[in-house]
N, CA, C and O atoms as a CHARMM CRD file, in Angstrom:
* protein
*
  360
    1    1 MET  N      0.88900  -0.96500  -0.35800 PROA 1      0.00000
    2    1 MET  CA    -0.09000   0.09000  -0.10000 PROA 1      0.00000
    3    1 MET  C      0.80500   1.34400  -0.03400 PROA 1      0.00000
    4    1 MET  O      1.62300   1.39000   0.88400 PROA 1      0.00000
    5    2 SER  N      0.74800   2.18300  -0.75100 PROA 2      0.00000
    6    2 SER  CA     1.25900   3.39300  -0.70000 PROA 2      0.00000
    7    2 SER  C      1.11900   4.17000   0.23600 PROA 2      0.00000
    8    2 SER  O      0.14000   3.97500   0.95700 PROA 2      0.00000
    9    3 ILE  N      1.97500   5.24000   0.53700 PROA 3      0.00000
   10    3 ILE  CA     1.53100   5.80500   1.97300 PROA 3      0.00000
   11    3 ILE  C      0.96300   7.10400   0.87600 PROA 3      0.00000
   12    3 ILE  O      1.35700   8.23700   1.15200 PROA 3      0.00000
   13    4 LEU  N      0.33100   6.98300   0.03000 PROA 4      0.00000
   14    4 LEU  CA    -0.52500   8.18000  -0.21200 PROA 4      0.00000
   15    4 LEU  C     -2.12800   7.49400  -0.88700 PROA 4      0.00000
   16    4 LEU  O     -2.90000   8.23600  -1.49500 PROA 4      0.00000
   17    5 SER  N     -2.39500   6.20100  -0.69100 PROA 5      0.00000
   18    5 SER  CA    -4.11900   5.63600  -0.97800 PROA 5      0.00000
   19    5 SER  C     -4.10200   5.31600   0.51000 PROA 5      0.00000
   20    5 SER  O     -3.28700   4.84700   1.30400 PROA 5      0.00000
   21    6 PHE  N     -5.66400   5.88600   0.55700 PROA 6      0.00000
   22    6 PHE  CA    -6.17600   6.12400   1.40100 PROA 6      0.00000
   23    6 PHE  C     -7.36300   4.91200   1.18000 PROA 6      0.00000
   24    6 PHE  O     -8.21700   5.40200   0.44200 PROA 6      0.00000
   25    7 PRO  N     -7.77000   3.36500   1.58400 PROA 7      0.00000
   26    7 PRO  CA    -8.45600   2.93600   1.40200 PROA 7      0.00000
   27    7 PRO  C     -9.85100   3.50900   1.41100 PROA 7      0.00000
   28    7 PRO  O    -10.56600   3.78300   0.44700 PROA 7      0.00000
   29    8 SER  N    -10.12200   3.64900   2.88800 PROA 8      0.00000
   30    8 SER  CA   -11.13200   4.62400   3.23600 PROA 8      0.00000
   31    8 SER  C    -10.64000   5.50700   4.30300 PROA 8      0.00000
   32    8 SER  O     -9.70600   5.27100   5.07000 PROA 8      0.00000
   33    9 LEU  N    -11.39500   6.57000   4.25600 PROA 9      0.00000
   34    9 LEU  CA   -11.17000   7.56800   5.39600 PROA 9      0.00000
   35    9 LEU  C    -11.96400   7.92300   6.56500 PROA 9      0.00000
   36    9 LEU  O    -11.65600   8.55600   7.57600 PROA 9      0.00000
   37   10 SER  N    -13.47200   7.16400   6.06200 PROA 10     0.00000
   38   10 SER  CA   -14.33800   7.07000   7.03200 PROA 10     0.00000
   39   10 SER  C    -13.89900   6.45400   8.51800 PROA 10     0.00000
   40   10 SER  O    -13.42900   5.33300   8.71700 PROA 10     0.00000
   41   11 GLY  N    -14.13400   7.32700   9.35400 PROA 11     0.00000
   42   11 GLY  CA   -14.23200   7.10900  11.15600 PROA 11     0.00000
   43   11 GLY  C    -12.53000   7.25700  10.95700 PROA 11     0.00000
   44   11 GLY  O    -12.32500   6.57900  11.96400 PROA 11     0.00000
   45   12 SER  N    -11.46800   7.50900  10.59800 PROA 12     0.00000
   46   12 SER  CA   -10.59300   7.78800  10.34000 PROA 12     0.00000
   47   12 SER  C     -9.99900   9.21800  11.24200 PROA 12     0.00000
   48   12 SER  O     -8.86600   9.28700  11.71900 PROA 12     0.00000
   49   13 GLY  N    -10.99800  10.24700  11.33200 PROA 13     0.00000
   50   13 GLY  CA   -10.31400  11.63600  11.68500 PROA 13     0.00000
   51   13 GLY  C     -9.96900  12.59500  10.97000 PROA 13     0.00000
   52   13 GLY  O     -9.69900  13.73000  11.36200 PROA 13     0.00000
   53   14 VAL  N     -9.95400  12.07000   9.54700 PROA 14     0.00000
   54   14 VAL  CA    -9.80300  13.19900   8.96800 PROA 14     0.00000
   55   14 VAL  C    -10.63200  13.47200   8.17200 PROA 14     0.00000
   56   14 VAL  O    -11.25900  12.68800   7.45900 PROA 14     0.00000
   57   15 VAL  N    -10.73500  14.97300   8.24000 PROA 15     0.00000
   58   15 VAL  CA   -11.70800  16.12200   8.19800 PROA 15     0.00000
   59   15 VAL  C    -11.75200  16.16900   6.85400 PROA 15     0.00000
   60   15 VAL  O    -10.76900  16.38900   6.14700 PROA 15     0.00000
   61   16 PRO  N    -13.70100  15.82100   6.16400 PROA 16     0.00000
   62   16 PRO  CA   -14.14400  16.05000   4.88700 PROA 16     0.00000
   63   16 PRO  C    -13.50500  17.21500   4.63500 PROA 16     0.00000
   64   16 PRO  O    -13.02500  17.85400   5.57200 PROA 16     0.00000
   65   17 LEU  N    -13.39600  17.70600   3.17500 PROA 17     0.00000
   66   17 LEU  CA   -13.07500  18.55200   1.89000 PROA 17     0.00000
   67   17 LEU  C    -14.63900  19.59200   1.89800 PROA 17     0.00000
   68   17 LEU  O    -14.64400  20.68900   1.33900 PROA 17     0.00000
   69   18 ASP  N    -15.64600  19.13800   2.47800 PROA 18     0.00000
   70   18 ASP  CA   -16.64400  19.99300   2.12000 PROA 18     0.00000
   71   18 ASP  C    -16.44400  20.83100   3.77100 PROA 18     0.00000
   72   18 ASP  O    -17.48500  21.34400   4.18400 PROA 18     0.00000
   73   19 TYR  N    -15.16700  20.98100   4.70500 PROA 19     0.00000
   74   19 TYR  CA   -14.82000  21.59800   5.68400 PROA 19     0.00000
   75   19 TYR  C    -14.33800  22.90600   5.35700 PROA 19     0.00000
   76   19 TYR  O    -14.66200  23.91200   5.98800 PROA 19     0.00000
   77   20 MET  N    -13.44900  22.89600   4.22700 PROA 20     0.00000
   78   20 MET  CA   -12.71600  23.88800   3.96300 PROA 20     0.00000
   79   20 MET  C    -13.24300  25.10300   4.05600 PROA 20     0.00000
   80   20 MET  O    -12.75000  26.05400   4.66300 PROA 20     0.00000
   81   21 ASN  N    -14.49400  25.07700   3.31100 PROA 21     0.00000
   82   21 ASN  CA   -14.85100  26.64900   3.24800 PROA 21     0.00000
   83   21 ASN  C    -15.26500  27.27200   4.68500 PROA 21     0.00000
   84   21 ASN  O    -15.04600  28.41300   5.09400 PROA 21     0.00000
   85   22 PRO  N    -16.07400  25.95900   5.48300 PROA 22     0.00000
   86   22 PRO  CA   -16.31300  26.99600   6.54400 PROA 22     0.00000
   87   22 PRO  C    -14.64500  27.58300   7.42400 PROA 22     0.00000
   88   22 PRO  O    -14.37500  28.72600   7.79300 PROA 22     0.00000
   89   23 PHE  N    -13.79200  26.32400   7.53700 PROA 23     0.00000
   90   23 PHE  CA   -12.45700  26.87600   7.88700 PROA 23     0.00000
   91   23 PHE  C    -11.83700  27.99400   8.14700 PROA 23     0.00000
   92   23 PHE  O    -11.50000  28.72800   9.07600 PROA 23     0.00000
   93   24 LEU  N    -11.78100  27.81000   6.35500 PROA 24     0.00000
   94   24 LEU  CA   -10.97800  29.13900   5.85100 PROA 24     0.00000
   95   24 LEU  C    -12.14800  30.55800   6.45700 PROA 24     0.00000
   96   24 LEU  O    -11.65000  31.38500   7.22000 PROA 24     0.00000
   97   25 ASP  N    -13.22600  30.66800   6.16100 PROA 25     0.00000
   98   25 ASP  CA   -14.21300  31.43300   6.42600 PROA 25     0.00000
   99   25 ASP  C    -14.19100  31.60600   8.35000 PROA 25     0.00000
  100   25 ASP  O    -15.03500  32.41800   8.72800 PROA 25     0.00000
  101   26 GLU  N    -13.58000  31.13000   9.19500 PROA 26     0.00000
  102   26 GLU  CA   -12.98000  31.18400  10.31800 PROA 26     0.00000
  103   26 GLU  C    -12.07900  31.72000  10.68100 PROA 26     0.00000
  104   26 GLU  O    -11.91000  32.35200  11.72300 PROA 26     0.00000
  105   27 GLN  N    -11.20100  31.45300   9.58800 PROA 27     0.00000
  106   27 GLN  CA    -9.74300  31.68700   9.67000 PROA 27     0.00000
  107   27 GLN  C    -10.32200  33.54300   9.56700 PROA 27     0.00000
  108   27 GLN  O    -10.15000  34.34800  10.48200 PROA 27     0.00000
  109   28 LEU  N    -10.92600  33.82800   8.38200 PROA 28     0.00000
  110   28 LEU  CA   -10.93800  35.36900   7.72000 PROA 28     0.00000
  111   28 LEU  C    -11.74100  35.77800   9.06400 PROA 28     0.00000
  112   28 LEU  O    -11.41800  36.90300   9.44600 PROA 28     0.00000
  113   29 ARG  N    -12.64900  35.18000   9.82200 PROA 29     0.00000
  114   29 ARG  CA   -13.20400  36.39100  10.79400 PROA 29     0.00000
  115   29 ARG  C    -12.31200  36.66600  11.54900 PROA 29     0.00000
  116   29 ARG  O    -11.99900  37.84500  11.71500 PROA 29     0.00000
  117   30 ALA  N    -11.47700  35.34200  12.39700 PROA 30     0.00000
  118   30 ALA  CA   -10.84600  35.27600  13.63300 PROA 30     0.00000
  119   30 ALA  C     -9.20900  36.52700  13.01100 PROA 30     0.00000
  120   30 ALA  O     -8.47400  37.11700  13.80300 PROA 30     0.00000
  121   31 LEU  N     -9.12100  36.56500  11.88200 PROA 31     0.00000
  122   31 LEU  CA    -7.88200  37.99400  11.38500 PROA 31     0.00000
  123   31 LEU  C     -8.63500  39.31100  11.11900 PROA 31     0.00000
  124   31 LEU  O     -7.97900  40.35000  11.19000 PROA 31     0.00000
  125   32 GLU  N     -9.89600  39.37100  10.83100 PROA 32     0.00000
  126   32 GLU  CA   -10.49200  40.96200  10.64500 PROA 32     0.00000
  127   32 GLU  C    -10.75100  41.16100  12.31000 PROA 32     0.00000
  128   32 GLU  O    -10.47300  42.24800  12.81500 PROA 32     0.00000
  129   33 GLU  N    -11.33400  39.98500  13.19400 PROA 33     0.00000
  130   33 GLU  CA   -11.60700  40.45700  14.44400 PROA 33     0.00000
  131   33 GLU  C     -9.74400  41.18600  15.11500 PROA 33     0.00000
  132   33 GLU  O     -9.65700  42.27900  15.67500 PROA 33     0.00000
  133   34 ARG  N     -8.66200  40.37000  14.88700 PROA 34     0.00000
  134   34 ARG  CA    -7.43500  40.56300  15.34200 PROA 34     0.00000
  135   34 ARG  C     -7.35500  42.65300  14.92600 PROA 34     0.00000
  136   34 ARG  O     -7.28400  43.67400  15.61100 PROA 34     0.00000
  137   35 PHE  N     -7.42400  42.32400  13.43900 PROA 35     0.00000
  138   35 PHE  CA    -7.44300  43.66600  12.40700 PROA 35     0.00000
  139   35 PHE  C     -8.07800  44.79100  13.21000 PROA 35     0.00000
  140   35 PHE  O     -7.31700  45.74500  13.37100 PROA 35     0.00000
  141   36 LYS  N     -9.28800  44.91600  13.75600 PROA 36     0.00000
  142   36 LYS  CA   -10.09800  45.47200  14.44900 PROA 36     0.00000
  143   36 LYS  C     -9.80500  46.41200  15.64400 PROA 36     0.00000
  144   36 LYS  O    -10.02600  47.59400  15.90800 PROA 36     0.00000
  145   37 GLU  N     -9.21000  45.36200  16.24500 PROA 37     0.00000
  146   37 GLU  CA    -8.73100  45.41700  17.90300 PROA 37     0.00000
  147   37 GLU  C     -7.68400  45.92800  17.96300 PROA 37     0.00000
  148   37 GLU  O     -7.47900  46.55800  19.00000 PROA 37     0.00000
  149   38 ALA  N     -6.72700  45.90300  17.06800 PROA 38     0.00000
  150   38 ALA  CA    -5.45100  46.54600  16.68800 PROA 38     0.00000
  151   38 ALA  C     -5.57700  47.89400  16.31600 PROA 38     0.00000
  152   38 ALA  O     -5.01100  48.86600  16.81600 PROA 38     0.00000
  153   39 ALA  N     -6.54600  47.84400  15.18900 PROA 39     0.00000
  154   39 ALA  CA    -7.39200  49.62400  15.06100 PROA 39     0.00000
  155   39 ALA  C     -7.24900  50.41400  16.18200 PROA 39     0.00000
  156   39 ALA  O     -6.35700  51.20900  16.47800 PROA 39     0.00000
  157   40 LYS  N     -8.11500  50.13000  16.68500 PROA 40     0.00000
  158   40 LYS  CA    -8.60900  50.49000  18.17700 PROA 40     0.00000
  159   40 LYS  C     -7.36500  50.81900  18.87900 PROA 40     0.00000
  160   40 LYS  O     -7.28700  52.04800  18.86600 PROA 40     0.00000
  161   41 VAL  N     -6.27500  50.27500  19.53400 PROA 41     0.00000
  162   41 VAL  CA    -5.40700  50.44400  20.34200 PROA 41     0.00000
  163   41 VAL  C     -4.08700  51.43700  19.70600 PROA 41     0.00000
  164   41 VAL  O     -3.34400  52.17300  20.35600 PROA 41     0.00000
  165   42 LEU  N     -4.08300  51.18200  18.23800 PROA 42     0.00000
  166   42 LEU  CA    -2.69900  51.82900  17.74400 PROA 42     0.00000
  167   42 LEU  C     -3.31000  53.17800  17.67100 PROA 42     0.00000
  168   42 LEU  O     -4.51200  53.43900  17.68600 PROA 42     0.00000
  169   43 PRO  N     -2.08900  54.17600  17.57400 PROA 43     0.00000
  170   43 PRO  CA    -2.27500  55.73900  17.41200 PROA 43     0.00000
  171   43 PRO  C     -2.18000  55.50400  15.71500 PROA 43     0.00000
  172   43 PRO  O     -1.45100  54.79000  15.02600 PROA 43     0.00000
  173   44 SER  N     -3.25500  56.43600  15.39800 PROA 44     0.00000
  174   44 SER  CA    -3.44300  57.80600  14.38100 PROA 44     0.00000
  175   44 SER  C     -2.32300  58.36700  13.46000 PROA 44     0.00000
  176   44 SER  O     -2.17900  58.62400  12.26500 PROA 44     0.00000
  177   45 ASP  N     -1.67700  58.42200  14.48900 PROA 45     0.00000
  178   45 ASP  CA    -0.36400  59.42300  13.67100 PROA 45     0.00000
  179   45 ASP  C      0.52000  58.70900  13.04200 PROA 45     0.00000
  180   45 ASP  O      1.24100  59.32000  12.25300 PROA 45     0.00000
  181   46 GLY  N      0.65800  57.69200  13.15200 PROA 46     0.00000
  182   46 GLY  CA     1.74900  56.53800  12.84200 PROA 46     0.00000
  183   46 GLY  C      2.91200  56.73200  13.25400 PROA 46     0.00000
  184   46 GLY  O      3.78200  56.50000  12.41500 PROA 46     0.00000
  185   47 LYS  N      3.31100  57.13400  14.41600 PROA 47     0.00000
  186   47 LYS  CA     4.29100  57.65200  15.20200 PROA 47     0.00000
  187   47 LYS  C      4.97800  55.96900  15.42500 PROA 47     0.00000
  188   47 LYS  O      6.08800  55.48000  15.21200 PROA 47     0.00000
  189   48 LEU  N      3.83700  55.50200  15.89300 PROA 48     0.00000
  190   48 LEU  CA     4.64300  53.99300  16.24500 PROA 48     0.00000
  191   48 LEU  C      4.69700  52.96700  15.58000 PROA 48     0.00000
  192   48 LEU  O      5.74600  52.36700  15.34600 PROA 48     0.00000
  193   49 ILE  N      3.49300  52.60400  15.15800 PROA 49     0.00000
  194   49 ILE  CA     3.23600  51.30400  13.91300 PROA 49     0.00000
  195   49 ILE  C      1.72000  51.98200  13.47100 PROA 49     0.00000
  196   49 ILE  O      0.82400  52.58400  14.06300 PROA 49     0.00000
  197   50 THR  N      1.87900  51.69800  12.61700 PROA 50     0.00000
  198   50 THR  CA     0.40200  52.06100  11.32000 PROA 50     0.00000
  199   50 THR  C     -0.34500  50.96100  11.82400 PROA 50     0.00000
  200   50 THR  O      0.18200  49.90500  12.17500 PROA 50     0.00000
  201   51 ALA  N     -1.75400  51.23000  11.87200 PROA 51     0.00000
  202   51 ALA  CA    -2.88000  49.98600  11.63800 PROA 51     0.00000
  203   51 ALA  C     -2.59500  48.79900  10.15100 PROA 51     0.00000
  204   51 ALA  O     -2.70700  47.57500  10.20900 PROA 51     0.00000
  205   52 ALA  N     -2.34500  49.33800   9.33700 PROA 52     0.00000
  206   52 ALA  CA    -1.38400  48.55800   8.14000 PROA 52     0.00000
  207   52 ALA  C     -0.44300  47.38700   8.52100 PROA 52     0.00000
  208   52 ALA  O     -0.45700  46.20800   8.16800 PROA 52     0.00000
  209   53 GLU  N      0.48800  48.16600   9.46200 PROA 53     0.00000
  210   53 GLU  CA     1.71200  47.38600   9.23400 PROA 53     0.00000
  211   53 GLU  C      1.28300  46.32200  10.59800 PROA 53     0.00000
  212   53 GLU  O      1.94500  45.30700  10.81400 PROA 53     0.00000
  213   54 ALA  N      0.29000  46.64900  11.31700 PROA 54     0.00000
  214   54 ALA  CA     0.49400  46.01900  12.25600 PROA 54     0.00000
  215   54 ALA  C     -1.10600  44.80100  11.36700 PROA 54     0.00000
  216   54 ALA  O     -1.32700  43.64300  11.71900 PROA 54     0.00000
  217   55 ARG  N     -1.73000  45.39500  10.50600 PROA 55     0.00000
  218   55 ARG  CA    -2.30400  43.69000   9.76500 PROA 55     0.00000
  219   55 ARG  C     -1.05200  43.12600   9.31100 PROA 55     0.00000
  220   55 ARG  O     -0.89000  41.96600   9.68700 PROA 55     0.00000
  221   56 ILE  N     -0.27900  43.53100   8.72800 PROA 56     0.00000
  222   56 ILE  CA     0.57500  42.39600   7.86400 PROA 56     0.00000
  223   56 ILE  C      1.36100  41.80500   8.94300 PROA 56     0.00000
  224   56 ILE  O      1.75100  40.66200   8.70200 PROA 56     0.00000
  225   57 LEU  N      1.69200  42.30000  10.07600 PROA 57     0.00000
  226   57 LEU  CA     2.35500  41.66900  11.32600 PROA 57     0.00000
  227   57 LEU  C      1.28200  40.22500  11.87800 PROA 57     0.00000
  228   57 LEU  O      1.76500  39.10800  12.05900 PROA 57     0.00000
  229   58 ILE  N      0.21900  40.45300  12.02200 PROA 58     0.00000
  230   58 ILE  CA    -1.01000  39.83300  12.65900 PROA 58     0.00000
  231   58 ILE  C     -0.72500  38.81700  11.30900 PROA 58     0.00000
  232   58 ILE  O      0.02100  37.85200  11.47200 PROA 58     0.00000
  233   59 GLY  N     -1.29800  39.04800  10.07500 PROA 59     0.00000
  234   59 GLY  CA    -1.33300  37.92300   9.14300 PROA 59     0.00000
  235   59 GLY  C      0.15100  36.67400   9.06700 PROA 59     0.00000
  236   59 GLY  O      0.14300  35.44400   9.01900 PROA 59     0.00000
  237   60 LEU  N      1.29900  37.67800   9.08700 PROA 60     0.00000
  238   60 LEU  CA     2.18100  36.62000   8.85400 PROA 60     0.00000
  239   60 LEU  C      2.12300  36.21600  10.64100 PROA 60     0.00000
  240   60 LEU  O      1.26800  35.33100  10.63700 PROA 60     0.00000
  241   61 ILE  N      2.41200  36.33000  11.61000 PROA 61     0.00000
  242   61 ILE  CA     1.70600  35.31400  12.82600 PROA 61     0.00000
  243   61 ILE  C      0.87500  34.47300  12.51000 PROA 61     0.00000
  244   61 ILE  O      1.29200  33.32200  12.38600 PROA 61     0.00000
  245   62 HSD  N     -0.54300  34.73900  12.27700 PROA 62     0.00000
  246   62 HSD  CA    -1.35200  33.73700  12.09900 PROA 62     0.00000
  247   62 HSD  C     -0.97800  32.47900  11.03500 PROA 62     0.00000
  248   62 HSD  O     -1.26800  31.30800  11.28000 PROA 62     0.00000
  249   63 VAL  N     -0.37800  32.86200   9.97800 PROA 63     0.00000
  250   63 VAL  CA     0.27800  31.96000   8.87900 PROA 63     0.00000
  251   63 VAL  C      1.28300  30.70700   9.59200 PROA 63     0.00000
  252   63 VAL  O      1.42500  29.50800   9.35700 PROA 63     0.00000
  253   64 ARG  N      1.93700  31.75800  10.67100 PROA 64     0.00000
  254   64 ARG  CA     3.07300  31.18100  11.27000 PROA 64     0.00000
  255   64 ARG  C      2.52800  29.95400  12.19500 PROA 64     0.00000
  256   64 ARG  O      3.17600  28.92000  12.35900 PROA 64     0.00000
  257   65 GLN  N      1.19400  30.21700  12.80500 PROA 65     0.00000
  258   65 GLN  CA     0.77800  29.23300  13.64500 PROA 65     0.00000
  259   65 GLN  C      0.33900  28.54700  13.14000 PROA 65     0.00000
  260   65 GLN  O      0.45800  27.46400  13.71400 PROA 65     0.00000
  261   66 ILE  N     -0.67900  28.43600  11.45600 PROA 66     0.00000
  262   66 ILE  CA    -1.39500  27.14500  11.19200 PROA 66     0.00000
  263   66 ILE  C      0.16200  26.63500  10.20500 PROA 66     0.00000
  264   66 ILE  O      0.14900  25.40600  10.13400 PROA 66     0.00000
  265   67 ALA  N      1.00300  27.03200   9.71500 PROA 67     0.00000
  266   67 ALA  CA     2.18000  26.03600   9.35700 PROA 67     0.00000
  267   67 ALA  C      2.99200  25.59800  10.55100 PROA 67     0.00000
  268   67 ALA  O      3.77500  24.69300  10.26400 PROA 67     0.00000
  269   68 SER  N      3.02400  25.99300  11.82600 PROA 68     0.00000
  270   68 SER  CA     3.32200  25.05200  12.42300 PROA 68     0.00000
  271   68 SER  C      2.62900  24.17200  13.15400 PROA 68     0.00000
  272   68 SER  O      3.29600  23.52900  13.96500 PROA 68     0.00000
  273   69 ALA  N      1.34900  23.93400  13.09300 PROA 69     0.00000
  274   69 ALA  CA     0.41900  23.58200  13.38600 PROA 69     0.00000
  275   69 ALA  C      0.58600  21.93100  12.24800 PROA 69     0.00000
  276   69 ALA  O      0.55800  20.81200  12.76000 PROA 69     0.00000
  277   70 HSD  N      0.71400  22.10700  11.05200 PROA 70     0.00000
  278   70 HSD  CA     0.19800  21.64700  10.01700 PROA 70     0.00000
  279   70 HSD  C      1.93100  21.23900  10.18800 PROA 70     0.00000
  280   70 HSD  O      2.05400  20.01600  10.24400 PROA 70     0.00000
  281   71 SER  N      2.93400  21.79200  10.25700 PROA 71     0.00000
  282   71 SER  CA     3.78600  21.15600  10.63700 PROA 71     0.00000
  283   71 SER  C      4.40100  19.84200  11.41900 PROA 71     0.00000
  284   71 SER  O      5.36700  19.20300  11.00300 PROA 71     0.00000
  285   72 GLU  N      3.87400  19.63500  12.28900 PROA 72     0.00000
  286   72 GLU  CA     3.72400  19.10600  13.71800 PROA 72     0.00000
  287   72 GLU  C      2.72500  17.56800  13.24900 PROA 72     0.00000
  288   72 GLU  O      2.81800  16.40700  13.64900 PROA 72     0.00000
  289   73 VAL  N      1.87600  18.16400  12.32800 PROA 73     0.00000
  290   73 VAL  CA     0.60200  16.97500  12.31000 PROA 73     0.00000
  291   73 VAL  C      1.71700  16.30000  11.33800 PROA 73     0.00000
  292   73 VAL  O      2.00500  15.14000  11.63300 PROA 73     0.00000
  293   74 PHE  N      2.40300  16.88700  10.18500 PROA 74     0.00000
  294   74 PHE  CA     3.15900  16.07000   9.12600 PROA 74     0.00000
  295   74 PHE  C      4.22800  15.37000   9.81300 PROA 74     0.00000
  296   74 PHE  O      4.57000  14.30100   9.30900 PROA 74     0.00000
  297   75 LEU  N      4.83400  15.76600  10.88300 PROA 75     0.00000
  298   75 LEU  CA     5.80700  14.72800  11.47100 PROA 75     0.00000
  299   75 LEU  C      5.61000  14.10200  12.01300 PROA 75     0.00000
  300   75 LEU  O      6.49200  13.37100  12.46400 PROA 75     0.00000
  301   76 PHE  N      4.07000  13.93600  12.40100 PROA 76     0.00000
  302   76 PHE  CA     3.67300  12.71300  13.57200 PROA 76     0.00000
  303   76 PHE  C      3.38900  11.90100  12.66800 PROA 76     0.00000
  304   76 PHE  O      3.49400  10.71300  12.97600 PROA 76     0.00000
  305   77 LEU  N      2.96900  12.21300  11.35800 PROA 77     0.00000
  306   77 LEU  CA     2.64800  11.47300  10.52100 PROA 77     0.00000
  307   77 LEU  C      3.87800  10.30200   9.85900 PROA 77     0.00000
  308   77 LEU  O      3.88900   9.09000   9.64300 PROA 77     0.00000
  309   78 VAL  N      4.37300  10.88300   9.77700 PROA 78     0.00000
  310   78 VAL  CA     5.63900  10.51700   9.26100 PROA 78     0.00000
  311   78 VAL  C      6.15100   9.15900  10.01500 PROA 78     0.00000
  312   78 VAL  O      6.27300   7.96900   9.72700 PROA 78     0.00000
  313   79 LEU  N      6.47800  10.35500  11.60600 PROA 79     0.00000
  314   79 LEU  CA     6.92000   9.13900  12.50300 PROA 79     0.00000
  315   79 LEU  C      6.01500   7.86200  12.35200 PROA 79     0.00000
  316   79 LEU  O      6.41100   6.71000  12.52700 PROA 79     0.00000
  317   80 PHE  N      5.03500   8.15000  12.08200 PROA 80     0.00000
  318   80 PHE  CA     3.84700   7.08100  12.48000 PROA 80     0.00000
  319   80 PHE  C      3.94400   6.22800  11.64600 PROA 80     0.00000
  320   80 PHE  O      4.04300   5.08200  12.08600 PROA 80     0.00000
  321   81 PHE  N      3.95600   6.38400  10.37100 PROA 81     0.00000
  322   81 PHE  CA     4.29100   5.64700   9.07900 PROA 81     0.00000
  323   81 PHE  C      5.67900   5.03100   9.33000 PROA 81     0.00000
  324   81 PHE  O      5.50300   3.81300   9.37100 PROA 81     0.00000
  325   82 VAL  N      6.70300   5.26000   9.47700 PROA 82     0.00000
  326   82 VAL  CA     8.00200   4.85000   9.60500 PROA 82     0.00000
  327   82 VAL  C      8.15000   4.00100  10.56100 PROA 82     0.00000
  328   82 VAL  O      8.79200   2.97700  10.32700 PROA 82     0.00000
  329   83 GLN  N      7.60300   4.22100  11.83400 PROA 83     0.00000
  330   83 GLN  CA     7.08000   3.42100  13.07300 PROA 83     0.00000
  331   83 GLN  C      6.81900   1.52700  12.75500 PROA 83     0.00000
  332   83 GLN  O      7.41700   0.49800  13.07100 PROA 83     0.00000
  333   84 SER  N      5.21600   1.98200  11.73000 PROA 84     0.00000
  334   84 SER  CA     4.34900   0.80600  11.94700 PROA 84     0.00000
  335   84 SER  C      5.18500  -0.12200  10.31700 PROA 84     0.00000
  336   84 SER  O      4.92100  -1.26100   9.93200 PROA 84     0.00000
  337   85 GLN  N      6.11600   0.80200   9.73200 PROA 85     0.00000
  338   85 GLN  CA     7.02700   0.40200   8.74400 PROA 85     0.00000
  339   85 GLN  C      7.78400  -0.92100   9.50100 PROA 85     0.00000
  340   85 GLN  O      7.52700  -2.12500   9.48300 PROA 85     0.00000
  341   86 SER  N      8.64400  -0.26700  10.05100 PROA 86     0.00000
  342   86 SER  CA     9.47000  -1.21600  10.73500 PROA 86     0.00000
  343   86 SER  C      9.05600  -1.78100  11.97100 PROA 86     0.00000
  344   86 SER  O     10.05800  -2.03100  12.64200 PROA 86     0.00000
  345   87 LEU  N      7.95800  -2.10200  12.58500 PROA 87     0.00000
  346   87 LEU  CA     7.42000  -3.19400  12.80900 PROA 87     0.00000
  347   87 LEU  C      6.52500  -4.14900  12.02400 PROA 87     0.00000
  348   87 LEU  O      6.01200  -5.13200  12.55900 PROA 87     0.00000
  349   88 ILE  N      6.34800  -3.82800  10.72100 PROA 88     0.00000
  350   88 ILE  CA     5.72600  -4.59700   9.72600 PROA 88     0.00000
  351   88 ILE  C      7.45400  -5.32300   9.30700 PROA 88     0.00000
  352   88 ILE  O      7.42300  -6.55200   9.24600 PROA 88     0.00000
  353   89 LEU  N      8.65800  -4.77800   9.07200 PROA 89     0.00000
  354   89 LEU  CA    10.04100  -5.49100   8.95800 PROA 89     0.00000
  355   89 LEU  C     10.01300  -6.41600   9.88900 PROA 89     0.00000
  356   89 LEU  O     10.21100  -7.53500   9.41600 PROA 89     0.00000
  357   90 VAL  N      9.80800  -6.39000  11.28800 PROA 90     0.00000
  358   90 VAL  CA    10.48500  -7.22200  12.39100 PROA 90     0.00000
  359   90 VAL  C      9.96000  -8.85100  12.08900 PROA 90     0.00000
  360   90 VAL  O     10.34000  -9.76700  12.81700 PROA 90     0.00000
């Protein structure tokens, strides 16, 4: 069996593709909420940091958090696969 072939994902804990749009909608909502909070607390004169700069930083932090979570999941799957293959070879 190839690592990319999944005979059945039913009951496997894998999120269906139907959840992709609601997931992305929630990510957008969370970012917009953070943008609004930053705009409230940052000075409008631009002496410290502008709202536009804050939006960039917030977006980058958000992307880093998502990438980190996916990286951890990928590493877990690789280690699980390697371990399961070594058990088969024994």
